[in-house]
CHARMM-style PDB file with segment names, atoms N, HN, CA, C and O in Angstrom:
ATOM      1  N   MET     1      49.847-187.975 156.475  1.00  0.00      PROA
ATOM      2  CA  MET     1      49.862-186.525 156.423  1.00  0.00      PROA
ATOM      3  C   MET     1      50.688-185.966 157.568  1.00  0.00      PROA
ATOM      4  O   MET     1      50.861-186.608 158.604  1.00  0.00      PROA
ATOM      5  N   MET     2      51.184-184.785 157.365  1.00  0.00      PROA
ATOM      6  HN  MET     2      51.043-184.264 156.524  1.00  0.00      PROA
ATOM      7  CA  MET     2      52.028-184.156 158.355  1.00  0.00      PROA
ATOM      8  C   MET     2      51.178-183.433 159.403  1.00  0.00      PROA
ATOM      9  O   MET     2      50.190-182.778 159.068  1.00  0.00      PROA
ATOM     10  N   MET     3      51.564-183.556 160.645  1.00  0.00      PROA
ATOM     11  HN  MET     3      52.366-184.088 160.917  1.00  0.00      PROA
ATOM     12  CA  MET     3      50.865-182.821 161.704  1.00  0.00      PROA
ATOM     13  C   MET     3      51.513-181.456 161.853  1.00  0.00      PROA
ATOM     14  O   MET     3      52.734-181.322 161.772  1.00  0.00      PROA
ATOM     15  N   THR     4      50.696-180.460 162.069  1.00  0.00      PROA
ATOM     16  HN  THR     4      49.704-180.569 162.135  1.00  0.00      PROA
ATOM     17  CA  THR     4      51.221-179.115 162.245  1.00  0.00      PROA
ATOM     18  C   THR     4      50.947-178.644 163.657  1.00  0.00      PROA
ATOM     19  O   THR     4      49.818-178.723 164.140  1.00  0.00      PROA
ATOM     20  N   SER     5      51.950-178.168 164.297  1.00  0.00      PROA
ATOM     21  HN  SER     5      52.868-178.103 163.904  1.00  0.00      PROA
ATOM     22  CA  SER     5      51.899-177.584 165.643  1.00  0.00      PROA
ATOM     23  C   SER     5      51.202-178.481 166.665  1.00  0.00      PROA
ATOM     24  O   SER     5      50.523-177.983 167.563  1.00  0.00      PROA
ATOM     25  N   GLY     6      51.362-179.772 166.537  1.00  0.00      PROA
ATOM     26  HN  GLY     6      51.914-180.177 165.807  1.00  0.00      PROA
ATOM     27  CA  GLY     6      50.823-180.688 167.526  1.00  0.00      PROA
ATOM     28  C   GLY     6      49.331-180.918 167.465  1.00  0.00      PROA
ATOM     29  O   GLY     6      48.790-181.618 168.320  1.00  0.00      PROA
ATOM     30  N   GLU     7      48.643-180.355 166.485  1.00  0.00      PROA
ATOM     31  HN  GLU     7      49.082-179.786 165.790  1.00  0.00      PROA
ATOM     32  CA  GLU     7      47.198-180.535 166.365  1.00  0.00      PROA
ATOM     33  C   GLU     7      46.892-181.772 165.529  1.00  0.00      PROA
ATOM     34  O   GLU     7      47.683-182.169 164.674  1.00  0.00      PROA
ATOM     35  N   ALA     8      45.747-182.368 165.784  1.00  0.00      PROA
ATOM     36  HN  ALA     8      45.104-182.045 166.479  1.00  0.00      PROA
ATOM     37  CA  ALA     8      45.322-183.520 164.995  1.00  0.00      PROA
ATOM     38  C   ALA     8      44.947-183.077 163.584  1.00  0.00      PROA
ATOM     39  O   ALA     8      44.563-181.928 163.367  1.00  0.00      PROA
ATOM     40  N   VAL     9      45.060-183.980 162.647  1.00  0.00      PROA
ATOM     41  HN  VAL     9      45.372-184.913 162.824  1.00  0.00      PROA
ATOM     42  CA  VAL     9      44.714-183.686 161.261  1.00  0.00      PROA
ATOM     43  C   VAL     9      43.196-183.593 161.141  1.00  0.00      PROA
ATOM     44  O   VAL     9      42.478-184.473 161.616  1.00  0.00      PROA
ATOM     45  N   LYS    10      42.706-182.524 160.502  1.00  0.00      PROA
ATOM     46  HN  LYS    10      43.289-181.810 160.115  1.00  0.00      PROA
ATOM     47  CA  LYS    10      41.261-182.306 160.388  1.00  0.00      PROA
ATOM     48  C   LYS    10      40.649-183.029 159.190  1.00  0.00      PROA
ATOM     49  O   LYS    10      39.507-183.483 159.256  1.00  0.00      PROA
ATOM     50  N   TYR    11      41.398-183.135 158.108  1.00  0.00      PROA
ATOM     51  HN  TYR    11      42.326-182.765 158.055  1.00  0.00      PROA
ATOM     52  CA  TYR    11      40.850-183.665 156.863  1.00  0.00      PROA
ATOM     53  C   TYR    11      41.717-184.811 156.353  1.00  0.00      PROA
ATOM     54  O   TYR    11      42.932-184.821 156.546  1.00  0.00      PROA
ATOM     55  N   LYS    12      41.070-185.779 155.699  1.00  0.00      PROA
ATOM     56  HN  LYS    12      40.083-185.771 155.542  1.00  0.00      PROA
ATOM     57  CA  LYS    12      41.801-186.917 155.144  1.00  0.00      PROA
ATOM     58  C   LYS    12      42.473-186.566 153.823  1.00  0.00      PROA
ATOM     59  O   LYS    12      43.543-187.088 153.509  1.00  0.00      PROA
ATOM     60  N   SER    13      41.846-185.681 153.048  1.00  0.00      PROA
ATOM     61  HN  SER    13      40.976-185.257 153.303  1.00  0.00      PROA
ATOM     62  CA  SER    13      42.396-185.309 151.744  1.00  0.00      PROA
ATOM     63  C   SER    13      41.934-183.903 151.379  1.00  0.00      PROA
ATOM     64  O   SER    13      41.103-183.307 152.063  1.00  0.00      PROA
ATOM     65  N   SER    14      42.482-183.394 150.302  1.00  0.00      PROA
ATOM     66  HN  SER    14      43.158-183.878 149.746  1.00  0.00      PROA
ATOM     67  CA  SER    14      42.091-182.062 149.831  1.00  0.00      PROA
ATOM     68  C   SER    14      40.636-182.036 149.386  1.00  0.00      PROA
ATOM     69  O   SER    14      39.929-181.051 149.600  1.00  0.00      PROA
ATOM     70  N   LEU    15      40.199-183.115 148.770  1.00  0.00      PROA
ATOM     71  HN  LEU    15      40.773-183.914 148.595  1.00  0.00      PROA
ATOM     72  CA  LEU    15      38.812-183.175 148.304  1.00  0.00      PROA
ATOM     73  C   LEU    15      37.831-183.180 149.470  1.00  0.00      PROA
ATOM     74  O   LEU    15      36.793-182.522 149.409  1.00  0.00      PROA
ATOM     75  N   VAL    16      38.150-183.912 150.520  1.00  0.00      PROA
ATOM     76  HN  VAL    16      38.993-184.447 150.569  1.00  0.00      PROA
ATOM     77  CA  VAL    16      37.303-183.945 151.718  1.00  0.00      PROA
ATOM     78  C   VAL    16      37.269-182.557 152.356  1.00  0.00      PROA
ATOM     79  O   VAL    16      36.211-182.090 152.777  1.00  0.00      PROA
ATOM     80  N   ALA    17      38.418-181.908 152.427  1.00  0.00      PROA
ATOM     81  HN  ALA    17      39.277-182.287 152.085  1.00  0.00      PROA
ATOM     82  CA  ALA    17      38.481-180.557 152.988  1.00  0.00      PROA
ATOM     83  C   ALA    17      37.625-179.597 152.172  1.00  0.00      PROA
ATOM     84  O   ALA    17      36.867-178.804 152.731  1.00  0.00      PROA
ATOM     85  N   PHE    18      37.749-179.671 150.846  1.00  0.00      PROA
ATOM     86  HN  PHE    18      38.365-180.315 150.393  1.00  0.00      PROA
ATOM     87  CA  PHE    18      36.972-178.808 149.960  1.00  0.00      PROA
ATOM     88  C   PHE    18      35.476-179.003 150.175  1.00  0.00      PROA
ATOM     89  O   PHE    18      34.731-178.031 150.292  1.00  0.00      PROA
ATOM     90  N   LYS    19      35.041-180.248 150.227  1.00  0.00      PROA
ATOM     91  HN  LYS    19      35.646-181.038 150.132  1.00  0.00      PROA
ATOM     92  CA  LYS    19      33.615-180.543 150.403  1.00  0.00      PROA
ATOM     93  C   LYS    19      33.097-180.054 151.752  1.00  0.00      PROA
ATOM     94  O   LYS    19      32.006-179.488 151.827  1.00  0.00      PROA
ATOM     95  N   GLN    20      33.870-180.266 152.820  1.00  0.00      PROA
ATOM     96  HN  GLN    20      34.756-180.726 152.759  1.00  0.00      PROA
ATOM     97  CA  GLN    20      33.419-179.847 154.148  1.00  0.00      PROA
ATOM     98  C   GLN    20      33.383-178.331 154.274  1.00  0.00      PROA
ATOM     99  O   GLN    20      32.445-177.783 154.853  1.00  0.00      PROA
ATOM    100  N   ILE    21      34.377-177.655 153.746  1.00  0.00      PROA
ATOM    101  HN  ILE    21      35.139-178.100 153.276  1.00  0.00      PROA
ATOM    102  CA  ILE    21      34.389-176.190 153.801  1.00  0.00      PROA
ATOM    103  C   ILE    21      33.223-175.636 152.998  1.00  0.00      PROA
ATOM    104  O   ILE    21      32.552-174.704 153.440  1.00  0.00      PROA
ATOM    105  N   LEU    22      32.978-176.198 151.833  1.00  0.00      PROA
ATOM    106  HN  LEU    22      33.523-176.956 151.474  1.00  0.00      PROA
ATOM    107  CA  LEU    22      31.864-175.755 151.001  1.00  0.00      PROA
ATOM    108  C   LEU    22      30.530-175.964 151.711  1.00  0.00      PROA
ATOM    109  O   LEU    22      29.655-175.100 151.651  1.00  0.00      PROA
ATOM    110  N   ALA    23      30.366-177.100 152.380  1.00  0.00      PROA
ATOM    111  HN  ALA    23      31.077-177.803 152.428  1.00  0.00      PROA
ATOM    112  CA  ALA    23      29.113-177.400 153.076  1.00  0.00      PROA
ATOM    113  C   ALA    23      28.935-176.540 154.327  1.00  0.00      PROA
ATOM    114  O   ALA    23      27.832-176.064 154.595  1.00  0.00      PROA
ATOM    115  N   ASN    24      30.006-176.335 155.090  1.00  0.00      PROA
ATOM    116  HN  ASN    24      30.902-176.722 154.872  1.00  0.00      PROA
ATOM    117  CA  ASN    24      29.899-175.625 156.370  1.00  0.00      PROA
ATOM    118  C   ASN    24      29.938-174.109 156.236  1.00  0.00      PROA
ATOM    119  O   ASN    24      29.235-173.407 156.963  1.00  0.00      PROA
ATOM    120  N   GLU    25      30.748-173.599 155.320  1.00  0.00      PROA
ATOM    121  HN  GLU    25      31.319-174.169 154.730  1.00  0.00      PROA
ATOM    122  CA  GLU    25      30.959-172.154 155.256  1.00  0.00      PROA
ATOM    123  C   GLU    25      30.443-171.511 153.978  1.00  0.00      PROA
ATOM    124  O   GLU    25      30.313-170.288 153.919  1.00  0.00      PROA
ATOM    125  N   GLY    26      30.149-172.296 152.966  1.00  0.00      PROA
ATOM    126  HN  GLY    26      30.255-173.289 153.014  1.00  0.00      PROA
ATOM    127  CA  GLY    26      29.633-171.759 151.719  1.00  0.00      PROA
ATOM    128  C   GLY    26      30.735-171.442 150.720  1.00  0.00      PROA
ATOM    129  O   GLY    26      31.919-171.416 151.054  1.00  0.00      PROA
ATOM    130  N   ALA    27      30.308-171.202 149.482  1.00  0.00      PROA
ATOM    131  HN  ALA    27      29.346-171.223 149.211  1.00  0.00      PROA
ATOM    132  CA  ALA    27      31.256-170.963 148.393  1.00  0.00      PROA
ATOM    133  C   ALA    27      32.039-169.666 148.584  1.00  0.00      PROA
ATOM    134  O   ALA    27      33.190-169.562 148.162  1.00  0.00      PROA
ATOM    135  N   LYS    28      31.415-168.685 149.218  1.00  0.00      PROA
ATOM    136  HN  LYS    28      30.480-168.770 149.561  1.00  0.00      PROA
ATOM    137  CA  LYS    28      32.070-167.390 149.399  1.00  0.00      PROA
ATOM    138  C   LYS    28      33.338-167.504 150.245  1.00  0.00      PROA
ATOM    139  O   LYS    28      34.281-166.735 150.059  1.00  0.00      PROA
ATOM    140  N   SER    29      33.363-168.451 151.161  1.00  0.00      PROA
ATOM    141  HN  SER    29      32.597-169.076 151.312  1.00  0.00      PROA
ATOM    142  CA  SER    29      34.532-168.604 152.031  1.00  0.00      PROA
ATOM    143  C   SER    29      35.762-169.082 151.268  1.00  0.00      PROA
ATOM    144  O   SER    29      36.888-168.877 151.723  1.00  0.00      PROA
ATOM    145  N   LEU    30      35.561-169.720 150.106  1.00  0.00      PROA
ATOM    146  HN  LEU    30      34.647-169.886 149.736  1.00  0.00      PROA
ATOM    147  CA  LEU    30      36.695-170.181 149.310  1.00  0.00      PROA
ATOM    148  C   LEU    30      37.461-169.014 148.691  1.00  0.00      PROA
ATOM    149  O   LEU    30      38.630-169.157 148.331  1.00  0.00      PROA
ATOM    150  N   PHE    31      36.810-167.869 148.569  1.00  0.00      PROA
ATOM    151  HN  PHE    31      35.861-167.753 148.861  1.00  0.00      PROA
ATOM    152  CA  PHE    31      37.428-166.713 147.944  1.00  0.00      PROA
ATOM    153  C   PHE    31      37.797-165.626 148.944  1.00  0.00      PROA
ATOM    154  O   PHE    31      38.106-164.498 148.559  1.00  0.00      PROA
ATOM    155  N   LYS    32      37.762-165.969 150.232  1.00  0.00      PROA
ATOM    156  HN  LYS    32      37.511-166.885 150.544  1.00  0.00      PROA
ATOM    157  CA  LYS    32      38.147-165.012 151.257  1.00  0.00      PROA
ATOM    158  C   LYS    32      39.620-164.657 151.054  1.00  0.00      PROA
ATOM    159  O   LYS    32      40.428-165.549 150.793  1.00  0.00      PROA
ATOM    160  N   ASP    33      39.978-163.416 151.163  1.00  0.00      PROA
ATOM    161  HN  ASP    33      39.322-162.693 151.375  1.00  0.00      PROA
ATOM    162  CA  ASP    33      41.339-162.902 150.982  1.00  0.00      PROA
ATOM    163  C   ASP    33      41.802-162.942 149.533  1.00  0.00      PROA
ATOM    164  O   ASP    33      42.984-162.719 149.273  1.00  0.00      PROA
ATOM    165  N   ALA    34      40.924-163.215 148.588  1.00  0.00      PROA
ATOM    166  HN  ALA    34      39.963-163.396 148.800  1.00  0.00      PROA
ATOM    167  CA  ALA    34      41.318-163.210 147.180  1.00  0.00      PROA
ATOM    168  C   ALA    34      41.729-161.807 146.745  1.00  0.00      PROA
ATOM    169  O   ALA    34      42.626-161.649 145.917  1.00  0.00      PROA
ATOM    170  N   GLY    35      41.072-160.789 147.301  1.00  0.00      PROA
ATOM    171  HN  GLY    35      40.343-160.917 147.973  1.00  0.00      PROA
ATOM    172  CA  GLY    35      41.413-159.408 146.952  1.00  0.00      PROA
ATOM    173  C   GLY    35      42.848-159.067 147.294  1.00  0.00      PROA
ATOM    174  O   GLY    35      43.529-158.391 146.523  1.00  0.00      PROA
ATOM    175  N   ALA    36      43.313-159.530 148.444  1.00  0.00      PROA
ATOM    176  HN  ALA    36      42.760-160.079 149.070  1.00  0.00      PROA
ATOM    177  CA  ALA    36      44.696-159.271 148.846  1.00  0.00      PROA
ATOM    178  C   ALA    36      45.676-159.975 147.915  1.00  0.00      PROA
ATOM    179  O   ALA    36      46.721-159.416 147.583  1.00  0.00      PROA
ATOM    180  N   ASN    37      45.353-161.185 147.494  1.00  0.00      PROA
ATOM    181  HN  ASN    37      44.504-161.639 147.764  1.00  0.00      PROA
ATOM    182  CA  ASN    37      46.228-161.914 146.574  1.00  0.00      PROA
ATOM    183  C   ASN    37      46.273-161.254 145.202  1.00  0.00      PROA
ATOM    184  O   ASN    37      47.326-161.200 144.568  1.00  0.00      PROA
ATOM    185  N   ILE    38      45.134-160.754 144.749  1.00  0.00      PROA
ATOM    186  HN  ILE    38      44.278-160.797 145.264  1.00  0.00      PROA
ATOM    187  CA  ILE    38      45.093-160.061 143.460  1.00  0.00      PROA
ATOM    188  C   ILE    38      45.917-158.786 143.531  1.00  0.00      PROA
ATOM    189  O   ILE    38      46.668-158.475 142.607  1.00  0.00      PROA
ATOM    190  N   LEU    39      45.777-158.050 144.622  1.00  0.00      PROA
ATOM    191  HN  LEU    39      45.166-158.303 145.373  1.00  0.00      PROA
ATOM    192  CA  LEU    39      46.556-156.827 144.800  1.00  0.00      PROA
ATOM    193  C   LEU    39      48.048-157.132 144.818  1.00  0.00      PROA
ATOM    194  O   LEU    39      48.840-156.384 144.244  1.00  0.00      PROA
ATOM    195  N   HSD    40      48.432-158.207 145.461  1.00  0.00      PROA
ATOM    196  HN  HSD    40      47.789-158.815 145.927  1.00  0.00      PROA
ATOM    197  CA  HSD    40      49.832-158.625 145.508  1.00  0.00      PROA
ATOM    198  C   HSD    40      50.347-158.937 144.097  1.00  0.00      PROA
ATOM    199  O   HSD    40      51.461-158.549 143.743  1.00  0.00      PROA
ATOM    200  N   ALA    41      49.548-159.626 143.304  1.00  0.00      PROA
ATOM    201  HN  ALA    41      48.643-159.940 143.591  1.00  0.00      PROA
ATOM    202  CA  ALA    41      49.944-159.973 141.938  1.00  0.00      PROA
ATOM    203  C   ALA    41      50.077-158.733 141.063  1.00  0.00      PROA
ATOM    204  O   ALA    41      51.003-158.633 140.258  1.00  0.00      PROA
ATOM    205  N   VAL    42      49.152-157.787 141.218  1.00  0.00      PROA
ATOM    206  HN  VAL    42      48.399-157.868 141.872  1.00  0.00      PROA
ATOM    207  CA  VAL    42      49.208-156.550 140.440  1.00  0.00      PROA
ATOM    208  C   VAL    42      50.449-155.746 140.811  1.00  0.00      PROA
ATOM    209  O   VAL    42      51.104-155.172 139.941  1.00  0.00      PROA
ATOM    210  N   ALA    43      50.772-155.704 142.096  1.00  0.00      PROA
ATOM    211  HN  ALA    43      50.240-156.171 142.804  1.00  0.00      PROA
ATOM    212  CA  ALA    43      51.974-154.991 142.530  1.00  0.00      PROA
ATOM    213  C   ALA    43      53.226-155.648 141.961  1.00  0.00      PROA
ATOM    214  O   ALA    43      54.144-154.950 141.531  1.00  0.00      PROA
ATOM    215  N   GLY    44      53.277-156.969 141.952  1.00  0.00      PROA
ATOM    216  HN  GLY    44      52.531-157.536 142.302  1.00  0.00      PROA
ATOM    217  CA  GLY    44      54.423-157.676 141.378  1.00  0.00      PROA
ATOM    218  C   GLY    44      54.565-157.414 139.892  1.00  0.00      PROA
ATOM    219  O   GLY    44      55.677-157.232 139.397  1.00  0.00      PROA
ATOM    220  N   ALA    45      53.451-157.394 139.177  1.00  0.00      PROA
ATOM    221  HN  ALA    45      52.547-157.542 139.580  1.00  0.00      PROA
ATOM    222  CA  ALA    45      53.483-157.098 137.746  1.00  0.00      PROA
ATOM    223  C   ALA    45      53.957-155.669 137.506  1.00  0.00      PROA
ATOM    224  O   ALA    45      54.675-155.403 136.542  1.00  0.00      PROA
ATOM    225  N   GLY    46      53.557-154.751 138.381  1.00  0.00      PROA
ATOM    226  HN  GLY    46      52.974-154.966 139.164  1.00  0.00      PROA
ATOM    227  CA  GLY    46      54.010-153.364 138.269  1.00  0.00      PROA
ATOM    228  C   GLY    46      55.507-153.232 138.463  1.00  0.00      PROA
ATOM    229  O   GLY    46      56.157-152.442 137.779  1.00  0.00      PROA
ATOM    230  N   VAL    47      56.055-153.997 139.386  1.00  0.00      PROA
ATOM    231  HN  VAL    47      55.527-154.639 139.941  1.00  0.00      PROA
ATOM    232  CA  VAL    47      57.504-153.975 139.614  1.00  0.00      PROA
ATOM    233  C   VAL    47      58.234-154.459 138.370  1.00  0.00      PROA
ATOM    234  O   VAL    47      59.212-153.841 137.948  1.00  0.00      PROA
ATOM    235  N   LEU    48      57.773-155.556 137.777  1.00  0.00      PROA
ATOM    236  HN  LEU    48      56.979-156.058 138.119  1.00  0.00      PROA
ATOM    237  CA  LEU    48      58.423-156.084 136.576  1.00  0.00      PROA
ATOM    238  C   LEU    48      58.315-155.110 135.405  1.00  0.00      PROA
ATOM    239  O   LEU    48      59.284-154.901 134.675  1.00  0.00      PROA
ATOM    240  N   ALA    49      57.145-154.521 135.228  1.00  0.00      PROA
ATOM    241  HN  ALA    49      56.357-154.691 135.820  1.00  0.00      PROA
ATOM    242  CA  ALA    49      56.962-153.560 134.141  1.00  0.00      PROA
ATOM    243  C   ALA    49      57.824-152.325 134.363  1.00  0.00      PROA
ATOM    244  O   ALA    49      58.413-151.795 133.421  1.00  0.00      PROA
ATOM    245  N   GLY    50      57.898-151.869 135.608  1.00  0.00      PROA
ATOM    246  HN  GLY    50      57.420-152.299 136.373  1.00  0.00      PROA
ATOM    247  CA  GLY    50      58.743-150.719 135.926  1.00  0.00      PROA
ATOM    248  C   GLY    50      60.214-151.005 135.697  1.00  0.00      PROA
ATOM    249  O   GLY    50      60.951-150.140 135.223  1.00  0.00      PROA
ATOM    250  N   TYR    51      60.646-152.217 136.030  1.00  0.00      PROA
ATOM    251  HN  TYR    51      60.047-152.919 136.415  1.00  0.00      PROA
ATOM    252  CA  TYR    51      62.042-152.607 135.823  1.00  0.00      PROA
ATOM    253  C   TYR    51      62.377-152.624 134.333  1.00  0.00      PROA
ATOM    254  O   TYR    51      63.434-152.138 133.932  1.00  0.00      PROA
ATOM    255  N   ASP    52      61.489-153.177 133.514  1.00  0.00      PROA
ATOM    256  HN  ASP    52      60.630-153.572 133.840  1.00  0.00      PROA
ATOM    257  CA  ASP    52      61.708-153.194 132.068  1.00  0.00      PROA
ATOM    258  C   ASP    52      61.764-151.780 131.503  1.00  0.00      PROA
ATOM    259  O   ASP    52      62.614-151.472 130.667  1.00  0.00      PROA
ATOM    260  N   LYS    53      60.866-150.931 131.957  1.00  0.00      PROA
ATOM    261  HN  LYS    53      60.176-151.181 132.636  1.00  0.00      PROA
ATOM    262  CA  LYS    53      60.842-149.545 131.479  1.00  0.00      PROA
ATOM    263  C   LYS    53      62.120-148.816 131.886  1.00  0.00      PROA
ATOM    264  O   LYS    53      62.682-148.054 131.099  1.00  0.00      PROA
ATOM    265  N   LEU    54      62.576-149.050 133.112  1.00  0.00      PROA
ATOM    266  HN  LEU    54      62.119-149.669 133.751  1.00  0.00      PROA
ATOM    267  CA  LEU    54      63.809-148.421 133.586  1.00  0.00      PROA
ATOM    268  C   LEU    54      65.003-148.882 132.758  1.00  0.00      PROA
ATOM    269  O   LEU    54      65.864-148.070 132.420  1.00  0.00      PROA
ATOM    270  N   GLN    55      65.070-150.155 132.428  1.00  0.00      PROA
ATOM    271  HN  GLN    55      64.370-150.815 132.703  1.00  0.00      PROA
ATOM    272  CA  GLN    55      66.158-150.649 131.582  1.00  0.00      PROA
ATOM    273  C   GLN    55      66.095-150.021 130.198  1.00  0.00      PROA
ATOM    274  O   GLN    55      67.130-149.703 129.612  1.00  0.00      PROA
ATOM    275  N   MET    56      64.895-149.842 129.676  1.00  0.00      PROA
ATOM    276  HN  MET    56      64.054-150.100 130.152  1.00  0.00      PROA
ATOM    277  CA  MET    56      64.751-149.246 128.357  1.00  0.00      PROA
ATOM    278  C   MET    56      65.214-147.786 128.375  1.00  0.00      PROA
ATOM    279  O   MET    56      65.884-147.336 127.446  1.00  0.00      PROA
ATOM    280  N   VAL    57      64.863-147.057 129.418  1.00  0.00      PROA
ATOM    281  HN  VAL    57      64.318-147.423 130.173  1.00  0.00      PROA
ATOM    282  CA  VAL    57      65.213-145.643 129.500  1.00  0.00      PROA
ATOM    283  C   VAL    57      66.704-145.462 129.773  1.00  0.00      PROA
ATOM    284  O   VAL    57      67.359-144.659 129.109  1.00  0.00      PROA
ATOM    285  N   LEU    58      67.240-146.192 130.733  1.00  0.00      PROA
ATOM    286  HN  LEU    58      66.707-146.844 131.273  1.00  0.00      PROA
ATOM    287  CA  LEU    58      68.633-145.994 131.135  1.00  0.00      PROA
ATOM    288  C   LEU    58      69.638-146.694 130.227  1.00  0.00      PROA
ATOM    289  O   LEU    58      70.694-146.135 129.932  1.00  0.00      PROA
ATOM    290  N   LEU    59      69.329-147.896 129.787  1.00  0.00      PROA
ATOM    291  HN  LEU    59      68.471-148.350 130.027  1.00  0.00      PROA
ATOM    292  CA  LEU    59      70.300-148.695 129.045  1.00  0.00      PROA
ATOM    293  C   LEU    59      69.941-148.879 127.575  1.00  0.00      PROA
ATOM    294  O   LEU    59      70.747-149.397 126.801  1.00  0.00      PROA
ATOM    295  N   GLY    60      68.774-148.471 127.196  1.00  0.00      PROA
ATOM    296  HN  GLY    60      68.120-148.051 127.824  1.00  0.00      PROA
ATOM    297  CA  GLY    60      68.348-148.613 125.807  1.00  0.00      PROA
ATOM    298  C   GLY    60      67.991-150.034 125.422  1.00  0.00      PROA
ATOM    299  O   GLY    60      67.916-150.349 124.235  1.00  0.00      PROA
ATOM    300  N   LYS    61      67.768-150.905 126.405  1.00  0.00      PROA
ATOM    301  HN  LYS    61      67.830-150.650 127.370  1.00  0.00      PROA
ATOM    302  CA  LYS    61      67.400-152.293 126.107  1.00  0.00      PROA
ATOM    303  C   LYS    61      65.932-152.356 125.713  1.00  0.00      PROA
ATOM    304  O   LYS    61      65.071-151.759 126.358  1.00  0.00      PROA
ATOM    305  N   LYS    62      65.669-153.092 124.643  1.00  0.00      PROA
ATOM    306  HN  LYS    62      66.369-153.577 124.119  1.00  0.00      PROA
ATOM    307  CA  LYS    62      64.291-153.276 124.206  1.00  0.00      PROA
ATOM    308  C   LYS    62      64.017-154.759 124.090  1.00  0.00      PROA
ATOM    309  O   LYS    62      64.893-155.537 123.713  1.00  0.00      PROA
ATOM    310  N   TYR    63      62.794-155.145 124.416  1.00  0.00      PROA
ATOM    311  HN  TYR    63      62.082-154.513 124.723  1.00  0.00      PROA
ATOM    312  CA  TYR    63      62.390-156.541 124.364  1.00  0.00      PROA
ATOM    313  C   TYR    63      61.317-156.713 123.313  1.00  0.00      PROA
ATOM    314  O   TYR    63      60.513-155.812 123.077  1.00  0.00      PROA
ATOM    315  N   GLY    64      61.307-157.854 122.693  1.00  0.00      PROA
ATOM    316  HN  GLY    64      61.960-158.587 122.884  1.00  0.00      PROA
ATOM    317  CA  GLY    64      60.290-158.143 121.693  1.00  0.00      PROA
ATOM    318  C   GLY    64      60.778-159.192 120.731  1.00  0.00      PROA
ATOM    319  O   GLY    64      61.771-159.873 120.990  1.00  0.00      PROA
ATOM    320  N   SER    65      60.079-159.327 119.614  1.00  0.00      PROA
ATOM    321  HN  SER    65      59.273-158.774 119.403  1.00  0.00      PROA
ATOM    322  CA  SER    65      60.418-160.359 118.639  1.00  0.00      PROA
ATOM    323  C   SER    65      61.250-159.802 117.490  1.00  0.00      PROA
ATOM    324  O   SER    65      61.275-160.385 116.407  1.00  0.00      PROA
ATOM    325  N   GLY    66      61.923-158.692 117.712  1.00  0.00      PROA
ATOM    326  HN  GLY    66      61.903-158.218 118.592  1.00  0.00      PROA
ATOM    327  CA  GLY    66      62.730-158.071 116.667  1.00  0.00      PROA
ATOM    328  C   GLY    66      63.994-158.831 116.336  1.00  0.00      PROA
ATOM    329  O   GLY    66      64.564-158.627 115.264  1.00  0.00      PROA
ATOM    330  N   GLY    67      64.451-159.702 117.218  1.00  0.00      PROA
ATOM    331  HN  GLY    67      63.988-159.868 118.088  1.00  0.00      PROA
ATOM    332  CA  GLY    67      65.630-160.506 116.959  1.00  0.00      PROA
ATOM    333  C   GLY    67      66.940-159.766 117.150  1.00  0.00      PROA
ATOM    334  O   GLY    67      67.978-160.232 116.681  1.00  0.00      PROA
ATOM    335  N   GLU    68      66.922-158.658 117.806  1.00  0.00      PROA
ATOM    336  HN  GLU    68      66.079-158.279 118.187  1.00  0.00      PROA
ATOM    337  CA  GLU    68      68.163-157.890 118.013  1.00  0.00      PROA
ATOM    338  C   GLU    68      68.699-158.059 119.400  1.00  0.00      PROA
ATOM    339  OT1 GLU    68      69.733-157.483 119.737  1.00  0.00      PROA
TER     340      GLU     68
END
């Protein structure tokens, strides 16, 4: 495994890390900062939807299964 910033490796594998975090901090700690990630994903989806809408309004491009 790769060492980061000169610190010793804490866990042997992802499974060991998962088990220790679950035992020491509880299941709730696995979802810490999930709200920020969800907000980031929603913002990204909004950008894509806005871009498609802008193309439709300005350039008349339409997307779908119409085959055109």
